C-alpha positions in Angstrom: -33.0 47.6 -29.5 -35.8 47.7 -32.0 -35.1 46.0 -35.3 -36.2 47.2 -38.7 -36.0 45.5 -42.0 -35.8 47.9 -45.0 -36.7 46.3 -48.3 -35.6 48.7 -51.0 -33.9 48.2 -54.4 -32.6 51.7 -54.8 -29.2 51.6 -53.0 -29.1 55.3 -52.2 -32.6 55.3 -50.7 -31.8 52.2 -48.7 -28.6 53.7 -47.4 -30.3 56.9 -46.5 -33.0 55.1 -44.6 -30.5 52.9 -42.9 -28.3 55.8 -41.9 -31.2 57.8 -40.4 -32.8 54.9 -38.6 -29.6 53.8 -37.1 -29.0 57.4 -36.0 -32.3 57.2 -34.1 -31.1 54.0 -32.3 -32.7 51.2 -34.4 -30.9 48.1 -35.6 -31.4 48.0 -39.4 -31.1 45.2 -41.9 -31.5 46.0 -45.7 -32.7 43.6 -48.4 -32.6 44.7 -52.0 -35.4 42.4 -53.4 -38.7 41.1 -52.3 -37.3 37.6 -52.3 -34.4 38.6 -50.1 -36.9 40.4 -47.8 -39.0 37.3 -47.4 -35.8 35.2 -46.7 -34.9 37.7 -43.9 -38.3 37.3 -42.3 -38.0 33.5 -42.5 -34.7 33.6 -40.5 -35.3 36.5 -38.2 -37.9 38.7 -36.4 -38.3 42.4 -36.9 -40.3 45.0 -35.0 -41.2 46.8 -38.3 -40.6 46.5 -42.1 -40.2 49.5 -44.4 -41.3 48.0 -47.7 -40.9 49.5 -51.2 -43.9 48.4 -53.3 -42.1 48.7 -56.7 -39.5 46.0 -56.4 -38.1 43.9 -59.2 -39.3 40.3 -59.1 -41.7 39.9 -56.2 -43.1 43.4 -55.6 -43.9 44.8 -52.2 -47.6 44.0 -52.4 -46.8 40.4 -52.9 -44.3 40.4 -50.1 -47.0 41.8 -47.8 -49.6 39.2 -49.0 -47.1 36.4 -48.4 -46.3 37.6 -44.9 -50.0 37.9 -44.1 -50.8 34.5 -45.5 -48.1 33.0 -43.2 -49.5 35.1 -40.4 -46.0 36.5 -40.0 -46.5 39.9 -38.6 -42.9 40.3 -37.5 
């Protein structure tokens, strides 16, 4: 089953994405901050990441830069 990480701080948006993606057969994990999203990618692998760019703390652009610098293309 394909795995998707959703990094989104708005709980209602994250819940909607999770609900719809799971209905399509994906396994979904949700992280509410950029830091939590990076921690998830350190401990697990994902087929895709849905990444909000306007996150509190580390924003989505910095998360993407960090993943690229680590050559972590989950």
